[in-house]
N, C-alpha and C positions, 0 to 999 in steps of 0.2 A: 432265482433268488427270491426268497419269501419277503414279504413286506408287511408291516403292521397296519392295522386299520387306521390309526391316526396319521401315519405317513401316507397311506392311500387317499385319505380324505384331503390332506394338504395338497397332494398332487392333483386331485380332481378340481380343487378350487383354483389351482394355477392354470389348469387347462380351461376352466370356465373363464378366467381372466383373459386368457389368450383368445378364446372364442369371441369375447366381448370387444376385443380390439378391432374387429372387422365387422361392419354392419351386415354384410351378406351372410357371414358365418353365424353370427348370433341370431339373425332372423331365421335362418334355416333351423337352428337348434330350438328356438322358441316354437316354431311351427311344428317340428317333429315331436316335441314333448308336450305341447299344449300349455306351456308355462307363460305366464304374464310377465312382462319385463319388470314390473314393480315388485314381484315376488322373488326375484333372483337372490337377493341377499338373504332373505329368510330361508329359502330352500337350500342355500349353500351350506347349511348346517345339518341337512338331512342326508344320511348315508345312502338312502335309496335314490334320492335325486342325484347325488354324486355318482352313483353307479350309472345313471342315465347319461351323465356327462361323458363318462369314459366310454360307454357303449356308442354314443353318437360319434365320438372321435374315432373309434376303432372301425366304424362302418365305412370309412372312406380312407383307403390306404394313402392317397396323396396328402390328405389333410393330416393324417396321423404322422407321416414322415415330416411334413412341414412343421407341425407343432413340436415334435421331438427335437428337430434341429434348432428351432427357436428357443426352446426351454433347455437345450443342451442335455438331453437324456437319450439313452439307447431306445430304439423303437419297441423293444419288448417291455419297457417299464410300464406303460399303461395297462398291458395285460396282467402284469404282476400286481398292479394296484387294484384292478378289477377283481382278481382272485381274493384280495384281502377285504373287500367290502361285503357286507351282508347280502347274500344271494349271488354274489359274483363268482363263487366257486363253480357254478354251473353256467355253461354258455350254450345257448340254443341257436343254431344257424338257421332255423326255419321260423 
């Protein structure tokens, strides 16, 4: 199912909020992206940053499933959101 970019951005912000609820998860995200904690709110408006949020979530199946269960969405929803974000239509496994 296709998703609009605004809907994808909203979903990524929700995922970011979910990540932020757990110190270990948000610390891992910050380390993986090189993001400073005080820049999260500003970056949450950047579609490229939001793509990184979705990519981080999708890199760990257990975390993906836990997030989807908590946010009450099907596990394929983040992939649909990714495809709607700029640059997200391409996925590189390497």
